[in-house]
C-alpha positions in Angstrom: 0.6 186.6 159.4 3.7 185.6 157.5 4.6 188.2 155.0 4.3 187.2 151.3 7.5 186.6 149.5 6.9 188.9 146.6 10.6 188.9 145.5 11.2 185.2 145.6 14.2 185.6 143.3 16.1 187.4 146.1 15.0 185.0 148.8 17.4 182.7 150.7 15.9 179.2 150.6 16.8 176.4 153.0 16.3 172.8 151.8 16.1 169.7 154.0 14.4 166.2 154.0 14.2 162.9 155.9 15.5 160.6 153.1 19.1 161.8 153.7 21.4 164.3 152.2 22.2 162.2 149.2 18.6 161.3 148.3 17.4 161.7 144.7 14.4 163.6 146.0 16.6 166.3 147.6 18.5 166.7 144.4 15.2 167.2 142.7 14.2 169.8 145.3 17.4 171.6 144.7 16.6 171.8 140.9 13.2 173.2 141.8 14.6 175.7 144.3 17.2 177.0 141.8 14.4 178.0 139.4 13.2 180.2 142.2 16.4 181.8 143.6 20.2 181.5 143.3 20.6 181.6 147.1 19.9 178.0 148.0 21.3 176.1 151.0 21.0 172.4 151.8 21.2 171.1 155.4 19.9 167.6 155.7 20.3 164.4 157.7 23.5 162.4 157.1 21.4 159.2 156.9 17.7 158.3 156.2 15.4 159.4 158.9 12.0 158.4 157.5 9.4 158.1 160.2 11.5 160.2 162.6 8.6 162.6 163.0 9.4 165.8 164.9 12.1 164.2 167.1 14.9 166.3 168.5 18.3 164.9 169.5 18.9 165.6 173.2 21.1 162.8 174.6 24.2 163.0 172.5 26.0 165.8 170.6 25.3 166.6 167.0 28.0 167.0 164.3 27.8 168.9 161.1 29.8 167.8 158.0 30.4 170.4 155.3 30.0 168.8 151.9 30.5 172.0 149.9 30.0 175.8 150.3 26.2 175.5 150.7 25.7 171.8 151.4 25.8 170.3 154.9 25.0 166.9 156.5 23.9 166.6 160.1 24.1 163.3 162.0 20.6 163.8 163.4 17.0 164.2 162.5 15.3 166.5 160.1 14.3 168.7 163.0 17.9 168.8 164.2 19.0 169.8 160.6 16.6 172.7 160.3 17.3 173.9 163.8 21.1 173.9 163.3 20.7 175.5 159.9 18.8 178.4 161.2 20.5 178.9 164.6 24.1 178.1 163.5 24.9 177.7 159.8 22.8 180.6 158.6 22.5 182.5 161.9 24.0 185.7 160.3 21.6 185.6 157.4 18.6 183.3 158.1 16.5 181.8 155.3 13.3 183.4 154.0 11.7 180.0 153.1 12.1 176.4 154.1 11.4 173.6 151.6 11.4 170.0 152.7 11.5 167.0 150.4 11.0 165.9 147.8 10.0 162.8 149.8 9.9 159.5 147.9 6.4 158.5 148.6 3.3 160.4 149.7 2.7 162.1 153.0 -1.1 161.8 153.3 -3.6 161.5 156.0 -2.1 160.5 159.3 1.3 160.2 157.7 1.9 163.8 158.7 2.2 162.7 162.3 5.0 160.3 161.5 6.8 162.0 158.7 10.3 163.5 159.0 9.6 165.5 155.8 6.6 167.1 157.5 8.7 167.6 160.7 11.3 169.7 158.9 8.6 172.0 157.6 7.1 172.1 161.1 10.4 173.1 162.6 10.8 175.9 160.1 7.3 177.1 161.0 8.1 177.0 164.7 11.1 179.2 163.9 8.9 181.8 162.3 9.6 180.9 158.6 7.1 180.0 155.8 7.7 176.3 155.2 6.5 173.8 152.7 6.8 170.0 152.6 6.8 168.3 149.2 6.2 164.6 148.5 6.1 162.6 145.2 3.8 159.5 145.3 5.3 156.4 144.0 5.0 152.6 144.1 7.2 149.6 143.8 6.1 148.7 140.3 8.2 151.3 138.5 10.6 154.2 138.9 9.6 157.3 140.9 8.2 160.0 138.7 10.5 162.8 139.9 9.8 164.8 136.8 6.2 165.4 138.0 7.3 167.3 141.0 10.1 169.0 139.2 7.8 170.4 136.5 4.9 171.4 138.7 6.5 172.6 141.9 8.2 175.9 140.9 5.1 177.7 139.7 3.0 176.2 142.5 5.5 177.5 145.1 5.5 180.9 143.5 1.8 181.1 143.8 1.7 179.8 147.4 4.3 182.3 148.8 2.8 185.2 147.0 0.0 185.4 149.6 0.1 185.9 153.4 -0.6 182.9 155.6 -0.7 182.6 159.4 2.7 182.1 161.1 1.6 178.8 162.7 0.5 177.3 159.3 2.7 175.3 157.0 1.8 173.6 153.7 1.9 169.9 152.7 2.1 169.3 148.9 1.7 165.8 147.4 2.3 165.1 143.7 0.3 162.2 142.2 2.0 159.1 140.8 1.3 160.1 137.2 3.6 161.4 134.4 4.2 165.2 134.5 2.0 165.7 131.5 -0.9 163.8 133.0 -1.4 166.0 136.1 -5.0 167.2 136.1 -4.6 170.3 138.2 -4.1 171.5 141.8 -6.6 171.2 144.6 -6.6 172.7 148.1 -7.5 169.8 150.4 -8.2 168.6 153.9 -6.2 165.9 155.6 -7.6 162.5 154.8 -7.3 159.3 156.8 -4.9 156.5 156.3 -3.5 154.7 159.2 0.1 153.3 159.1 0.8 150.1 160.9 -2.7 148.6 160.9 -1.2 145.2 160.5 2.0 143.6 161.8 3.8 141.0 159.7 5.7 138.4 161.7 8.7 136.6 160.4 11.4 134.4 162.0 15.1 134.7 161.7 17.4 131.6 161.0 17.5 130.8 164.7 13.7 130.8 165.0 13.4 134.1 166.8 10.5 136.3 165.7 10.8 139.7 164.2 8.2 142.1 162.9 7.5 144.4 159.9 5.0 147.2 160.3 2.4 146.3 157.7 0.5 148.0 154.9 -1.4 151.2 155.0 -5.2 151.3 155.5 -6.9 153.9 153.3 -10.2 154.7 155.1 -11.3 157.5 152.9 -9.6 157.2 149.5 -12.4 158.9 147.6 -14.0 161.2 150.2 -14.2 164.6 148.4 -11.8 167.4 149.1 -9.2 165.2 150.9 -5.5 164.8 150.0 -6.1 161.1 149.3 -9.0 161.8 146.9 -7.0 164.4 145.0 -3.8 162.3 144.3 -5.9 159.3 143.4 -7.5 161.4 140.7 -4.1 162.6 139.4 -4.4 166.0 141.1 -1.7 167.8 143.1 -2.9 168.1 146.7 -2.1 171.2 148.8 -3.1 170.9 152.5 -2.6 173.7 155.0 -1.5 172.2 158.3 -1.7 173.9 161.7 0.7 173.8 164.6 -2.0 174.3 167.3 -3.5 170.9 168.0 -6.1 172.2 170.3 -9.7 171.0 169.6 -11.4 174.3 170.2 -15.0 173.1 170.2 -14.2 170.6 172.9 -13.0 173.3 175.4 -16.5 174.4 176.5 -17.6 170.8 176.9 -14.7 169.9 179.1 -15.0 173.1 181.2 -18.6 172.4 181.8 -17.9 168.8 182.8 -15.1 169.9 185.2 -16.9 172.7 186.8 -17.5 171.9 190.5 -21.2 171.5 191.3 -22.6 173.2 194.4 -23.8 171.1 197.3 
């Protein structure tokens, strides 16, 4: 079990994201983190890495650019950033907590398999650190409601890290697309279902050659009780515990039985 952070004010907190080191959401996360501790470090991708998932750069060298005493940009993925932060930048004094985000847009349902925001938290967990991904739902009709995450995240994080949780578990928080004062509460949820890329949109460039956009999301269970999708659609903050072990335990016995050689 990961030990509870009962003295969060003394903790070293590492921040990363997938929207890039200059993203508004990362600035929002830094404001949140500074209400929790004075020892806050930012190590994030140089450029946007949305959809990078848990990819690791193996075929070319990585470079670190120091922006200030505690701010660094990495010309790689969110996974690269967290790895370099823990193994190099902060190797003499590793962080106690990893926070990733605040992502512009939700990370719900199957988004978690694509998301670089989730991947940064996943990498922190693989390195043995309690890690949390944070996302702020938004739409194209108006500005992102960063104040919602900024108001509600600090106390929520304090509550979450005050208890022990398994070392191979990390947390995925989604803030609903409502004003900060309209949030209806917090719910611990399961992962819903919403498939990215269900449709492809075809267009043609000026020379007539086709190109493609990955199309809109498909919400299969937007109102199924206790899911992340259901919570945020009701104006509730969703907290979903995710697990590194992808083994489907109940299928093991079935497969073993099917693969057991039969006697002649």
